[in-house]
gemmi code that builds the backbone of each chain (N, CA, C; Angstrom):
import gemmi

chains = {
    "A": [
        ("MET", (0.833, -1.241, 0.046), (-0.020, -0.035, 0.009), (0.827, 1.231, -0.002)),
        ("ALA", (1.971, 1.181, 0.703), (2.896, 2.331, 0.704), (3.433, 2.636, -0.723)),
        ("ASP", (3.679, 1.552, -1.416), (4.142, 1.778, -2.861), (3.057, 2.514, -3.704)),
        ("LEU", (1.792, 2.091, -3.448), (0.738, 2.749, -4.206), (0.688, 4.186, -3.909)),
        ("GLU", (0.800, 4.543, -2.676), (0.723, 5.971, -2.248), (1.913, 6.707, -2.887)),
        ("ARG", (3.094, 6.177, -2.784), (4.308, 6.788, -3.299), (4.136, 6.935, -4.829)),
        ("ASN", (3.661, 5.904, -5.483), (3.527, 6.045, -6.992), (2.467, 7.062, -7.300)),
        ("LYS", (1.416, 7.269, -6.508), (0.447, 8.315, -6.800), (1.047, 9.718, -6.646)),
        ("GLN", (1.845, 9.824, -5.620), (2.450, 11.141, -5.303), (3.462, 11.416, -6.440)),
        ("ILE", (4.140, 10.567, -6.906), (5.121, 10.728, -8.053), (4.456, 11.140, -9.302)),
        ("VAL", (3.337, 10.520, -9.595), (2.662, 10.752, -10.811), (1.991, 12.167, -10.691)),
        ("VAL", (1.340, 12.471, -9.625), (0.646, 13.756, -9.404), (1.639, 14.902, -9.505)),
        ("ASP", (2.846, 14.705, -8.813), (3.844, 15.777, -8.864), (4.384, 15.913, -10.251)),
        ("TYR", (4.589, 14.789, -10.951), (5.079, 14.838, -12.312), (4.149, 15.662, -13.215)),
        ("TYR", (2.886, 15.325, -13.147), (1.913, 15.869, -14.075), (1.578, 17.276, -13.700)),
        ("GLN", (1.409, 17.563, -12.405), (0.989, 18.925, -12.001), (2.259, 19.903, -12.203)),
        ("THR", (3.383, 19.471, -11.908), (4.619, 20.355, -11.993), (4.723, 20.658, -13.527)),
        ("ALA", (4.592, 19.634, -14.379), (4.757, 19.941, -15.841), (3.703, 20.955, -16.274)),
        ("PHE", (2.439, 20.748, -16.047), (1.391, 21.647, -16.530), (1.369, 23.011, -15.712)),
        ("ASP", (1.961, 23.008, -14.581), (2.114, 24.313, -13.905), (3.243, 25.164, -14.494)),
        ("GLY", (3.976, 24.566, -15.398), (4.951, 25.369, -16.144), (6.450, 24.927, -16.087)),
        ("GLU", (6.675, 23.798, -15.420), (8.086, 23.353, -15.380), (8.200, 21.880, -15.882)),
        ("PRO", (7.878, 21.708, -17.134), (7.900, 20.338, -17.592), (9.345, 19.704, -17.645)),
        ("GLU", (10.414, 20.596, -17.842), (11.800, 19.926, -17.785), (12.091, 19.367, -16.362)),
        ("LYS", (11.723, 20.203, -15.383), (11.996, 19.835, -13.941), (11.146, 18.534, -13.662)),
        ("ALA", (9.933, 18.501, -14.152), (9.071, 17.364, -13.879), (9.624, 16.099, -14.544)),
        ("ALA", (10.188, 16.292, -15.736), (10.720, 15.052, -16.431), (12.001, 14.594, -15.765)),
        ("GLU", (12.840, 15.601, -15.423), (14.056, 15.335, -14.798), (13.892, 14.629, -13.466)),
        ("GLN", (12.984, 15.065, -12.669), (12.848, 14.461, -11.408), (12.095, 13.094, -11.373)),
        ("HIS", (11.257, 12.857, -12.429), (10.323, 11.723, -12.204), (10.334, 10.709, -13.323)),
        ("VAL", (10.977, 11.038, -14.456), (10.932, 10.102, -15.624), (12.185, 9.146, -15.509)),
        ("GLY", (11.993, 7.913, -15.798), (13.030, 6.916, -15.730), (13.921, 6.854, -16.958)),
        ("ASP", (14.574, 5.807, -17.228), (15.531, 5.636, -18.289), (14.906, 5.466, -19.686)),
        ("ARG", (13.550, 5.440, -19.621), (12.781, 5.438, -20.944), (11.430, 6.049, -20.642)),
        ("TYR", (10.851, 6.536, -21.688), (9.441, 7.024, -21.576), (8.677, 6.583, -22.789)),
        ("VAL", (7.959, 5.484, -22.653), (7.297, 4.821, -23.780), (5.894, 5.626, -23.863)),
        ("GLN", (5.685, 6.182, -25.066), (4.599, 7.099, -25.255), (3.510, 6.475, -26.148)),
        ("HIS", (2.233, 6.422, -25.578), (1.185, 5.971, -26.380), (0.307, 7.057, -26.984)),
        ("ASN", (0.459, 8.322, -26.492), (-0.241, 9.464, -27.133), (0.108, 9.468, -28.610)),
        ("PRO", (-0.843, 9.397, -29.464), (-0.401, 9.231, -30.897), (0.098, 10.530, -31.475)),
        ("MET", (0.083, 11.674, -30.791), (0.649, 12.832, -31.267), (2.128, 13.055, -30.936)),
        ("ALA", (2.626, 12.207, -30.018), (4.019, 12.337, -29.482), (4.880, 11.209, -29.727)),
        ("SER", (6.156, 11.467, -29.870), (7.147, 10.383, -30.037), (7.586, 9.855, -28.619)),
        ("ASP", (8.310, 8.792, -28.637), (8.800, 8.307, -27.365), (9.781, 9.315, -26.746)),
        ("GLY", (10.025, 9.149, -25.363), (10.930, 10.078, -24.752), (10.205, 11.314, -24.169)),
        ("THR", (10.872, 12.097, -23.404), (10.208, 13.280, -22.724), (10.290, 14.564, -23.614)),
        ("GLU", (11.066, 14.478, -24.667), (11.314, 15.716, -25.415), (9.993, 16.296, -26.059)),
        ("ALA", (9.210, 15.338, -26.674), (7.954, 15.723, -27.288), (6.987, 16.297, -26.202)),
        ("PHE", (6.968, 15.601, -25.063), (6.032, 15.992, -23.958), (6.409, 17.479, -23.456)),
        ("ILE", (7.740, 17.656, -23.229), (8.172, 18.951, -22.709), (7.875, 20.011, -23.818)),
        ("GLY", (8.158, 19.767, -24.997), (7.875, 20.757, -26.121), (6.403, 21.062, -26.198)),
        ("PHE", (5.559, 20.005, -26.018), (4.123, 20.221, -26.202), (3.605, 21.139, -25.011)),
        ("VAL", (4.026, 20.832, -23.810), (3.535, 21.524, -22.676), (4.023, 23.030, -22.798)),
        ("LYS", (5.352, 23.273, -23.106), (5.813, 24.568, -23.245), (5.055, 25.350, -24.331)),
        ("TRP", (4.784, 24.715, -25.447), (4.000, 25.395, -26.522), (2.680, 25.753, -26.085)),
        ("LEU", (2.005, 24.784, -25.408), (0.632, 24.985, -24.966), (0.506, 26.105, -23.920)),
        ("ARG", (1.407, 26.128, -23.059), (1.460, 27.244, -22.022), (1.806, 28.507, -22.649)),
        ("GLY", (2.596, 28.618, -23.703), (2.890, 29.795, -24.438), (1.634, 30.325, -25.094)),
        ("GLU", (0.808, 29.495, -25.738), (-0.407, 29.789, -26.428), (-1.428, 30.261, -25.342)),
        ("HIS", (-1.416, 29.529, -24.198), (-2.505, 29.638, -23.190), (-1.963, 29.817, -21.814)),
        ("PRO", (-1.410, 30.995, -21.444), (-0.771, 31.271, -20.226), (-1.600, 30.949, -19.024)),
        ("GLU", (-2.947, 30.963, -19.199), (-3.752, 30.742, -17.997), (-4.346, 29.307, -18.018)),
        ("LEU", (-3.738, 28.396, -18.724), (-4.152, 27.025, -18.733), (-4.043, 26.467, -17.288)),
        ("LYS", (-4.975, 25.533, -17.007), (-5.056, 24.994, -15.662), (-5.433, 23.559, -15.713)),
        ("LEU", (-4.588, 22.697, -15.072), (-4.824, 21.298, -14.976), (-5.265, 21.017, -13.502)),
        ("GLU", (-6.503, 20.435, -13.474), (-6.996, 20.006, -12.146), (-7.122, 18.489, -12.118)),
        ("ILE", (-6.373, 17.761, -11.340), (-6.469, 16.295, -11.196), (-7.598, 16.045, -10.223)),
        ("LYS", (-8.615, 15.410, -10.753), (-9.901, 15.172, -9.993), (-9.887, 13.890, -9.161)),
        ("ARG", (-9.280, 12.798, -9.673), (-9.164, 11.553, -8.945), (-7.961, 10.807, -9.487)),
        ("VAL", (-7.407, 9.932, -8.532), (-6.166, 9.154, -8.820), (-6.413, 7.740, -8.404)),
        ("VAL", (-6.312, 6.720, -9.232), (-6.510, 5.388, -9.001), (-5.269, 4.597, -9.269)),
        ("ALA", (-4.768, 3.828, -8.300), (-3.502, 3.124, -8.425), (-3.577, 1.631, -8.167)),
        ("GLU", (-2.968, 0.826, -8.918), (-2.887, -0.644, -8.676), (-1.665, -1.190, -9.269)),
        ("GLY", (-0.984, -1.927, -8.610), (0.325, -2.493, -9.089), (1.166, -1.367, -9.457)),
        ("ASP", (1.728, -1.479, -10.718), (2.660, -0.396, -11.184), (1.968, 0.626, -11.937)),
        ("LEU", (0.582, 0.625, -12.024), (-0.104, 1.568, -12.784), (-0.769, 2.653, -11.916)),
        ("VAL", (-0.784, 3.931, -12.447), (-1.544, 5.052, -11.766), (-2.398, 5.652, -12.824)),
        ("VAL", (-3.561, 5.885, -12.508), (-4.573, 6.474, -13.497), (-5.064, 7.835, -12.915)),
        ("THR", (-4.976, 8.866, -13.667), (-5.525, 10.163, -13.245), (-6.675, 10.530, -14.146)),
        ("HIS", (-7.693, 11.239, -13.513), (-8.894, 11.730, -14.262), (-8.837, 13.209, -14.070)),
        ("SER", (-8.673, 14.033, -15.076), (-8.370, 15.427, -14.909), (-9.118, 16.316, -15.785)),
        ("HIS", (-9.170, 17.559, -15.411), (-9.806, 18.563, -16.178), (-8.772, 19.662, -16.631)),
        ("LEU", (-8.666, 19.805, -17.875), (-7.789, 20.806, -18.401), (-8.495, 21.930, -19.089)),
        ("THR", (-8.281, 23.103, -18.570), (-8.821, 24.319, -19.305), (-7.700, 25.159, -19.887)),
        ("LEU", (-7.885, 25.511, -21.036), (-6.813, 26.303, -21.790), (-7.085, 27.845, -21.464)),
        ("GLU", (-8.391, 28.225, -21.371), (-8.702, 29.638, -21.076), (-9.788, 29.582, -20.009)),
        ("PRO", (-9.743, 30.526, -19.033), (-10.703, 30.617, -17.931), (-12.084, 30.598, -18.490)),
        ("GLY", (-12.960, 29.849, -17.852), (-14.433, 29.864, -18.214), (-14.759, 28.904, -19.379)),
        ("GLU", (-13.817, 28.336, -20.091), (-14.225, 27.476, -21.170), (-14.469, 26.093, -20.549)),
        ("PRO", (-15.306, 25.244, -21.286), (-15.552, 23.916, -20.757), (-14.351, 23.088, -20.638)),
        ("GLY", (-13.413, 23.171, -21.543), (-12.176, 22.511, -21.402), (-12.253, 21.020, -21.967)),
        ("GLN", (-11.317, 20.238, -21.383), (-11.186, 18.860, -21.852), (-11.118, 17.953, -20.623)),
        ("ALA", (-11.718, 16.743, -20.796), (-11.543, 15.592, -19.890), (-10.448, 14.813, -20.237)),
        ("LEU", (-9.540, 14.465, -19.344), (-8.373, 13.678, -19.700), (-8.322, 12.429, -18.751)),
        ("ALA", (-8.074, 11.294, -19.346), (-7.738, 10.120, -18.564), (-6.255, 9.762, -18.930)),
        ("ASP", (-5.387, 9.691, -17.917), (-3.933, 9.352, -18.196), (-3.615, 8.081, -17.353)),
        ("PHE", (-2.936, 7.212, -18.009), (-2.457, 5.924, -17.467), (-0.937, 6.095, -17.395)),
        ("PHE", (-0.291, 5.921, -16.239), (1.156, 5.871, -16.104), (1.649, 4.665, -15.593)),
        ("ARG", (2.804, 4.070, -16.099), (3.412, 2.998, -15.439), (4.678, 3.555, -14.667)),
        ("VAL", (4.739, 3.137, -13.442), (5.826, 3.610, -12.520), (6.615, 2.420, -12.184)),
        ("GLU", (7.971, 2.522, -12.406), (8.859, 1.377, -12.038), (10.076, 1.972, -11.192)),
        ("ASP", (10.229, 1.450, -9.958), (11.325, 1.894, -9.069), (11.246, 3.424, -8.832)),
        ("GLY", (9.980, 3.893, -8.708), (9.856, 5.280, -8.418), (9.942, 6.226, -9.599)),
        ("LYS", (9.962, 5.733, -10.831), (10.107, 6.596, -11.919), (8.962, 6.206, -12.989)),
        ("VAL", (8.469, 7.247, -13.614), (7.508, 7.088, -14.656), (8.210, 6.614, -15.973)),
        ("VAL", (7.692, 5.453, -16.527), (8.369, 4.953, -17.689), (7.457, 4.725, -18.932)),
        ("GLU", (6.173, 4.866, -18.682), (5.218, 4.642, -19.856), (3.988, 5.487, -19.579)),
        ("HIS", (3.396, 5.972, -20.721), (2.183, 6.875, -20.601), (1.190, 6.607, -21.704)),
        ("TRP", (-0.072, 6.457, -21.371), (-1.175, 6.419, -22.271), (-2.181, 7.526, -21.862)),
        ("ASP", (-2.934, 8.081, -22.868), (-3.968, 8.928, -22.485), (-5.223, 8.815, -23.374)),
        ("VAL", (-6.310, 9.381, -22.908), (-7.572, 9.474, -23.647), (-8.041, 10.912, -23.392)),
        ("ILE", (-8.429, 11.663, -24.450), (-8.729, 13.018, -24.227), (-10.081, 13.332, -25.015)),
        ("GLN", (-10.902, 14.101, -24.332), (-12.226, 14.407, -24.919), (-12.578, 15.897, -24.648)),
        ("ASP", (-13.081, 16.553, -25.624), (-13.610, 17.881, -25.388), (-14.919, 17.862, -24.586)),
        ("ILE", (-15.019, 18.683, -23.674), (-16.220, 18.775, -22.804), (-17.353, 19.592, -23.495)),
        ("PRO", (-18.482, 18.964, -23.813), (-19.525, 19.773, -24.500), (-20.001, 20.865, -23.649)),
        ("ALA", (-20.577, 21.885, -24.241), (-21.159, 23.019, -23.475), (-22.384, 22.490, -22.668)),
        ("THR", (-23.099, 21.600, -23.172), (-24.436, 21.172, -22.507), (-24.326, 19.684, -22.273)),
        ("ALA", (-25.079, 19.177, -21.393), (-25.089, 17.700, -21.074), (-26.463, 17.205, -20.693)),
        ("ALA", (-26.676, 15.913, -20.913), (-27.985, 15.252, -20.618), (-28.142, 14.922, -19.158)),
        ("ASN", (-27.084, 15.212, -18.325), (-27.208, 15.081, -16.840), (-26.620, 16.221, -16.102)),
        ("GLN", (-26.793, 16.272, -14.858), (-26.403, 17.505, -14.135), (-25.035, 17.141, -13.352)),
        ("ASN", (-24.424, 16.103, -13.673), (-23.302, 15.562, -12.825), (-21.907, 16.073, -13.176)),
        ("SER", (-21.766, 16.680, -14.353), (-20.549, 17.072, -14.889), (-19.691, 15.868, -15.362)),
        ("MET", (-18.688, 16.070, -16.144), (-17.846, 14.879, -16.551), (-16.941, 14.359, -15.453)),
        ("PHE", (-16.919, 14.976, -14.297), (-16.126, 14.555, -13.220), (-16.899, 14.151, -11.998)),
    ],
    "B": [
        ("MET", (-8.010, -6.956, -0.697), (-7.528, -7.222, -2.102), (-8.593, -8.077, -2.748)),
        ("ALA", (-9.277, -8.996, -1.981), (-10.322, -9.835, -2.547), (-11.456, -8.910, -3.095)),
        ("ASP", (-11.763, -7.802, -2.359), (-12.790, -6.949, -2.959), (-12.418, -6.240, -4.202)),
        ("LEU", (-11.139, -5.924, -4.369), (-10.719, -5.290, -5.605), (-10.832, -6.238, -6.786)),
        ("GLU", (-10.489, -7.517, -6.513), (-10.621, -8.457, -7.645), (-12.127, -8.773, -7.943)),
        ("ARG", (-12.899, -8.740, -6.871), (-14.363, -8.929, -7.112), (-14.968, -7.742, -7.886)),
        ("ASN", (-14.570, -6.566, -7.422), (-15.021, -5.348, -8.141), (-14.575, -5.284, -9.598)),
        ("LYS", (-13.381, -5.734, -9.826), (-12.904, -5.757, -11.269), (-13.731, -6.778, -12.103)),
        ("GLN", (-14.012, -7.991, -11.529), (-14.795, -8.980, -12.261), (-16.184, -8.456, -12.518)),
        ("ILE", (-16.820, -7.816, -11.601), (-18.135, -7.235, -11.761), (-18.169, -6.171, -12.948)),
        ("VAL", (-17.230, -5.337, -12.864), (-17.210, -4.261, -13.850), (-16.875, -4.851, -15.260)),
        ("VAL", (-15.933, -5.776, -15.340), (-15.636, -6.356, -16.630), (-16.855, -7.132, -17.129)),
        ("ASP", (-17.518, -7.828, -16.327), (-18.743, -8.622, -16.750), (-19.774, -7.678, -17.188)),
        ("TYR", (-20.027, -6.650, -16.416), (-21.063, -5.664, -16.732), (-20.716, -4.970, -18.126)),
        ("TYR", (-19.615, -4.577, -18.319), (-19.186, -3.791, -19.548), (-19.195, -4.742, -20.750)),
        ("GLN", (-18.541, -5.885, -20.634), (-18.309, -6.777, -21.706), (-19.723, -7.396, -22.076)),
        ("THR", (-20.508, -7.764, -21.200), (-21.884, -8.306, -21.392), (-22.707, -7.394, -22.145)),
        ("ALA", (-22.670, -6.155, -21.703), (-23.443, -5.109, -22.403), (-23.070, -5.006, -23.811)),
        ("PHE", (-21.812, -4.775, -24.081), (-21.393, -4.432, -25.497), (-21.342, -5.754, -26.334)),
        ("ASP", (-21.375, -6.947, -25.649), (-21.527, -8.127, -26.455), (-22.973, -8.357, -26.898)),
        ("GLY", (-23.926, -7.523, -26.468), (-25.245, -7.529, -26.979), (-26.378, -7.783, -25.873)),
        ("GLU", (-25.993, -7.806, -24.586), (-26.996, -8.013, -23.600), (-27.022, -6.855, -22.528)),
        ("PRO", (-27.243, -5.692, -22.981), (-27.159, -4.651, -22.027), (-28.206, -4.632, -20.889)),
        ("GLU", (-29.440, -5.184, -21.233), (-30.416, -5.313, -20.142), (-29.954, -6.286, -19.024)),
        ("LYS", (-29.420, -7.473, -19.476), (-28.975, -8.417, -18.536), (-27.844, -7.861, -17.740)),
        ("ALA", (-26.862, -7.153, -18.386), (-25.720, -6.600, -17.683), (-26.281, -5.586, -16.637)),
        ("ALA", (-27.182, -4.737, -16.941), (-27.674, -3.799, -16.019), (-28.397, -4.448, -14.860)),
        ("GLU", (-29.224, -5.373, -15.221), (-30.025, -6.134, -14.152), (-29.133, -6.877, -13.128)),
        ("GLN", (-28.001, -7.446, -13.687), (-27.174, -8.172, -12.790), (-26.321, -7.287, -11.971)),
        ("HIS", (-25.826, -6.207, -12.560), (-24.718, -5.526, -11.933), (-24.928, -4.093, -11.456)),
        ("VAL", (-26.043, -3.501, -11.875), (-26.227, -2.114, -11.426), (-27.036, -2.029, -10.160)),
        ("GLY", (-26.677, -1.109, -9.287), (-27.316, -0.975, -7.974), (-28.605, -0.187, -8.025)),
        ("ASP", (-28.943, 0.421, -6.890), (-30.248, 1.106, -6.805), (-30.202, 2.483, -7.452)),
        ("ARG", (-28.966, 2.856, -7.980), (-28.832, 4.062, -8.701), (-27.726, 3.971, -9.778)),
        ("TYR", (-27.709, 4.781, -10.730), (-26.682, 4.772, -11.740), (-26.433, 6.209, -12.032)),
        ("VAL", (-25.461, 6.820, -11.353), (-25.113, 8.203, -11.614), (-24.219, 8.306, -12.824)),
        ("GLN", (-24.699, 9.013, -13.809), (-24.043, 8.997, -15.135), (-23.316, 10.361, -15.325)),
        ("HIS", (-22.014, 10.294, -15.684), (-21.261, 11.506, -16.042), (-21.020, 11.617, -17.476)),
        ("ASN", (-21.295, 10.570, -18.322), (-21.213, 10.802, -19.752), (-22.143, 11.782, -20.187)),
        ("PRO", (-21.707, 12.883, -20.858), (-22.537, 14.004, -21.100), (-23.756, 13.747, -22.066)),
        ("MET", (-23.606, 12.654, -22.825), (-24.613, 12.232, -23.717), (-25.781, 11.583, -23.137)),
        ("ALA", (-25.675, 11.072, -21.894), (-26.700, 10.216, -21.331), (-27.161, 10.740, -19.985)),
        ("SER", (-28.502, 10.396, -19.737), (-29.118, 10.800, -18.421), (-28.813, 9.735, -17.353)),
        ("ASP", (-29.088, 10.109, -16.141), (-28.896, 9.107, -15.049), (-29.769, 7.888, -15.224)),
        ("GLY", (-29.363, 6.719, -14.610), (-30.130, 5.532, -14.726), (-29.522, 4.655, -15.931)),
        ("THR", (-29.974, 3.443, -15.934), (-29.393, 2.534, -17.034), (-30.190, 2.618, -18.313)),
        ("GLU", (-31.332, 3.252, -18.308), (-32.198, 3.237, -19.535), (-31.403, 3.830, -20.787)),
        ("ALA", (-30.789, 4.958, -20.466), (-30.084, 5.695, -21.553), (-28.868, 4.773, -22.060)),
        ("PHE", (-28.210, 4.164, -21.099), (-27.057, 3.252, -21.482), (-27.479, 2.118, -22.310)),
        ("ILE", (-28.589, 1.454, -21.843), (-29.152, 0.295, -22.585), (-29.602, 0.654, -23.957)),
        ("GLY", (-30.290, 1.742, -24.066), (-30.806, 2.251, -25.415), (-29.627, 2.559, -26.295)),
        ("PHE", (-28.541, 3.141, -25.712), (-27.459, 3.562, -26.538), (-26.716, 2.315, -27.141)),
        ("VAL", (-26.485, 1.312, -26.278), (-25.781, 0.112, -26.711), (-26.595, -0.714, -27.738)),
        ("LYS", (-27.902, -0.759, -27.499), (-28.765, -1.468, -28.467), (-28.719, -0.736, -29.790)),
        ("TRP", (-28.866, 0.558, -29.795), (-28.891, 1.368, -30.980), (-27.590, 1.157, -31.811)),
        ("LEU", (-26.433, 1.257, -31.011), (-25.099, 1.142, -31.683), (-24.877, -0.299, -32.171)),
        ("ARG", (-25.346, -1.328, -31.459), (-25.170, -2.618, -32.075), (-26.074, -2.867, -33.223)),
        ("GLY", (-27.253, -2.252, -33.273), (-28.104, -2.247, -34.392), (-27.451, -1.633, -35.625)),
        ("GLU", (-26.798, -0.534, -35.482), (-26.084, 0.105, -36.488), (-24.782, -0.533, -37.023)),
        ("HIS", (-24.165, -1.224, -35.978), (-22.829, -1.838, -36.225), (-22.783, -3.260, -35.622)),
        ("PRO", (-23.463, -4.235, -36.298), (-23.555, -5.587, -35.604), (-22.256, -6.209, -35.333)),
        ("GLU", (-21.183, -5.738, -35.989), (-19.826, -6.364, -35.775), (-18.948, -5.553, -34.747)),
        ("LEU", (-19.598, -4.652, -34.048), (-18.808, -3.839, -33.107), (-18.149, -4.795, -32.060)),
        ("LYS", (-17.045, -4.346, -31.571), (-16.203, -5.192, -30.643), (-15.644, -4.280, -29.577)),
        ("LEU", (-15.798, -4.677, -28.386), (-15.162, -4.016, -27.254), (-14.066, -4.903, -26.697)),
        ("GLU", (-12.885, -4.434, -26.601), (-11.715, -5.142, -26.053), (-11.241, -4.368, -24.839)),
        ("ILE", (-11.393, -4.906, -23.708), (-10.863, -4.318, -22.464), (-9.431, -4.661, -22.378)),
        ("LYS", (-8.577, -3.608, -22.410), (-7.079, -3.826, -22.484), (-6.458, -3.904, -21.137)),
        ("ARG", (-6.963, -3.082, -20.173), (-6.330, -3.107, -18.851), (-7.428, -2.631, -17.839)),
        ("VAL", (-7.301, -3.062, -16.552), (-8.276, -2.772, -15.566), (-7.472, -2.422, -14.320)),
        ("VAL", (-7.811, -1.253, -13.691), (-7.080, -0.827, -12.557), (-8.071, -0.523, -11.452)),
        ("ALA", (-7.870, -1.067, -10.223), (-8.868, -0.882, -9.207), (-8.213, -0.388, -7.901)),
        ("GLU", (-8.915, 0.479, -7.246), (-8.479, 0.949, -5.932), (-9.736, 1.434, -5.172)),
        ("GLY", (-9.869, 0.975, -3.882), (-10.941, 1.416, -3.093), (-12.240, 1.019, -3.847)),
        ("ASP", (-13.227, 1.864, -3.952), (-14.429, 1.479, -4.628), (-14.405, 1.837, -6.106)),
        ("LEU", (-13.371, 2.237, -6.705), (-13.237, 2.552, -8.133), (-12.592, 1.473, -8.996)),
        ("VAL", (-13.114, 1.331, -10.087), (-12.463, 0.386, -11.139), (-12.322, 1.254, -12.392)),
        ("VAL", (-11.152, 1.248, -13.059), (-10.940, 1.930, -14.253), (-10.679, 0.945, -15.348)),
        ("THR", (-11.303, 1.066, -16.491), (-10.980, 0.151, -17.676), (-10.487, 1.067, -18.734)),
        ("HIS", (-9.485, 0.511, -19.582), (-8.913, 1.188, -20.703), (-9.193, 0.236, -21.888)),
        ("SER", (-10.037, 0.637, -22.796), (-10.679, -0.194, -23.858), (-10.488, 0.318, -25.199)),
        ("HIS", (-10.656, -0.630, -26.117), (-10.599, -0.348, -27.598), (-11.945, -0.776, -28.142)),
        ("LEU", (-12.688, 0.266, -28.667), (-13.990, -0.087, -29.294), (-13.854, 0.058, -30.815)),
        ("THR", (-14.229, -0.929, -31.578), (-14.356, -0.769, -33.001), (-15.678, -1.046, -33.393)),
        ("LEU", (-16.272, -0.175, -34.285), (-17.578, -0.329, -34.774), (-17.750, -1.205, -35.960)),
        ("GLU", (-16.631, -1.161, -36.782), (-16.518, -1.930, -38.047), (-15.165, -2.579, -38.004)),
        ("PRO", (-15.097, -3.885, -38.514), (-13.761, -4.553, -38.498), (-12.791, -3.762, -39.312)),
        ("GLY", (-11.560, -3.636, -38.804), (-10.426, -3.038, -39.539), (-10.322, -1.527, -39.368)),
        ("GLU", (-11.308, -0.812, -38.825), (-11.246, 0.616, -38.585), (-10.426, 0.888, -37.309)),
        ("PRO", (-9.702, 2.088, -37.285), (-8.986, 2.330, -36.117), (-9.799, 2.280, -34.756)),
        ("GLY", (-11.041, 2.791, -34.810), (-11.860, 2.741, -33.608), (-11.607, 3.796, -32.609)),
        ("GLN", (-12.054, 3.575, -31.335), (-11.894, 4.587, -30.367), (-11.248, 4.075, -29.151)),
        ("ALA", (-10.502, 4.907, -28.475), (-9.893, 4.618, -27.104), (-10.895, 5.119, -26.073)),
        ("LEU", (-11.153, 4.298, -25.083), (-12.061, 4.601, -24.055), (-11.517, 4.361, -22.654)),
        ("ALA", (-11.668, 5.343, -21.842), (-11.318, 5.156, -20.399), (-12.657, 5.314, -19.632)),
        ("ASP", (-12.897, 4.267, -18.880), (-14.191, 4.324, -18.058), (-13.904, 4.162, -16.618)),
        ("PHE", (-14.463, 5.032, -15.740), (-14.354, 4.893, -14.350), (-15.647, 4.497, -13.836)),
        ("PHE", (-15.654, 3.434, -12.971), (-16.872, 2.910, -12.335), (-16.763, 2.949, -10.844)),
        ("ARG", (-17.776, 3.402, -10.112), (-17.815, 3.197, -8.624), (-18.732, 1.960, -8.316)),
        ("VAL", (-18.131, 1.037, -7.544), (-18.820, -0.100, -7.142), (-19.120, -0.054, -5.599)),
        ("GLU", (-20.324, -0.286, -5.250), (-20.705, -0.280, -3.820), (-21.455, -1.628, -3.548)),
        ("ASP", (-21.064, -2.343, -2.529), (-21.649, -3.547, -2.155), (-21.920, -4.445, -3.348)),
        ("GLY", (-20.945, -4.587, -4.298), (-21.011, -5.394, -5.339), (-21.823, -4.961, -6.482)),
        ("LYS", (-22.187, -3.677, -6.513), (-23.043, -3.215, -7.660), (-22.426, -1.837, -8.156)),
        ("VAL", (-22.507, -1.725, -9.497), (-22.082, -0.475, -10.076), (-23.041, 0.589, -9.876)),
        ("VAL", (-22.631, 1.734, -9.341), (-23.514, 2.811, -8.996), (-23.273, 4.171, -9.634)),
        ("GLU", (-22.010, 4.195, -10.292), (-21.665, 5.540, -10.906), (-20.609, 5.309, -12.073)),
        ("HIS", (-20.782, 6.122, -13.025), (-19.870, 5.937, -14.216), (-19.521, 7.305, -14.884)),
        ("TRP", (-18.240, 7.348, -15.205), (-17.506, 8.406, -15.932), (-16.867, 7.803, -17.150)),
        ("ASP", (-16.711, 8.568, -18.231), (-15.871, 8.122, -19.298), (-15.145, 9.185, -20.046)),
        ("VAL", (-14.124, 8.786, -20.784), (-13.421, 9.696, -21.664), (-13.196, 8.946, -22.935)),
        ("ILE", (-13.601, 9.565, -24.095), (-13.577, 8.803, -25.374), (-12.770, 9.600, -26.435)),
        ("GLN", (-11.977, 8.956, -27.157), (-11.166, 9.677, -28.206), (-11.126, 8.774, -29.426)),
        ("ASP", (-11.375, 9.344, -30.618), (-11.148, 8.677, -31.896), (-9.667, 8.341, -32.060)),
        ("ILE", (-9.359, 7.212, -32.442), (-7.947, 6.788, -32.703), (-7.539, 7.299, -34.093)),
        ("PRO", (-6.402, 8.127, -34.233), (-6.075, 8.536, -35.531), (-5.505, 7.422, -36.383)),
        ("ALA", (-5.482, 7.566, -37.639), (-5.063, 6.508, -38.574), (-3.532, 6.381, -38.541)),
        ("THR", (-2.847, 7.469, -38.213), (-1.401, 7.415, -38.049), (-0.966, 7.921, -36.724)),
        ("ALA", (0.264, 7.651, -36.303), (0.658, 8.148, -34.995), (2.205, 8.435, -35.012)),
        ("ALA", (2.595, 9.274, -34.116), (4.010, 9.582, -34.076), (4.932, 8.671, -33.335)),
        ("ASN", (4.292, 7.584, -32.888), (5.097, 6.490, -32.239), (4.560, 5.129, -32.749)),
        ("GLN", (5.213, 4.111, -32.408), (4.899, 2.775, -32.829), (4.133, 1.937, -31.772)),
        ("ASN", (3.662, 2.552, -30.682), (3.227, 1.821, -29.563), (1.729, 1.582, -29.436)),
        ("SER", (0.934, 2.148, -30.353), (-0.462, 2.075, -30.340), (-1.082, 2.835, -29.178)),
        ("MET", (-2.329, 3.145, -29.181), (-2.899, 3.834, -27.994), (-3.098, 2.930, -26.796)),
        ("PHE", (-2.709, 1.679, -26.922), (-2.909, 0.737, -25.724), (-1.556, 0.119, -25.345)),
    ],
}
model = gemmi.Model(1)
for chain_id, residues in chains.items():
    chain = gemmi.Chain(chain_id)
    for i, (resn, *xyz) in enumerate(residues, 1):
        res = gemmi.Residue()
        res.name, res.seqid = resn, gemmi.SeqId(i, " ")
        for name, pos in zip(("N", "CA", "C"), xyz):
            atom = gemmi.Atom()
            atom.name, atom.element = name, gemmi.Element(name[0])
            atom.pos, atom.b_iso = gemmi.Position(*pos), 0.0
            res.add_atom(atom)
        chain.add_residue(res)
    model.add_chain(chain)
structure = gemmi.Structure()
structure.add_model(model)
structure.setup_entities()
C-alpha cells in the first residue's frame, strides 16, 4: 500500500509540475531511463512532452490542470483530470495511465475528450 | 484485495456483457439502486445506457469492445478499452471509471477519443 501511495504522489507531482509550467523539472525528477509514449501525437521520450507543454502554455498562459481523482494498482496510476486552456471554457476531460517502475514514470497512455457545453445530466464529466 | 478482484470482475462482466449484446442483462445483474451518469450524452439511470448500446449494435452488428487493462483501488475500477464499430477501422480509445458499492455499479464516468489513422510512435494507443 505504501508503494501505491508513493506512486500516486510521483505521478501527481510529475503531471502537475509539468502543466504548472516546469515540464523539464518534472521530467528530470520523475521520468526513468525510458518514456514509452502511447499518445499518438507524441514520439517516445520526454522531449515531445516537454515541447508540447511549453508550446501549450505559451499559447494559453492561463491554462489550468486539475487532477480530480487518482486510482493506483500494481505499477499503474490512473488520473482523471480537467484541463482548461482559457478561464471559463468547458475544457477537456483527460484520463492518463502511467506505469511507474522503481519510483520513476516509464510509460504513458491517455484518452482526451472535449467537454461539450451542455449535457444530458447534471453531474459534470467529473 | 479480494474486494478489488471482485469489483474488477463485476465491472468487466457488466461492460463486456453489455457490449456483447445483452445490456439489459448486464444492467439487471450488476447495477445498484442508482446509476449516476457522467457521460454528457446520457441521463442518469441505466435506460439511456441500454438504449445507446442497443442502437449502436443495431447500426454496427460487428462492433467489438476489447478491455485492454483494468485498474482498481478502493471503490473505483478503471478500464482502458478499444472499441471498433466496424472490422479494420482504427476505432476509439475509451477510459471508463466505475464506482462499485456492495458489489453493484452505481456511478460511471468516461473519456472517449477517436484513434487517428497514423501516430508519431509505434506503440498504439494501448
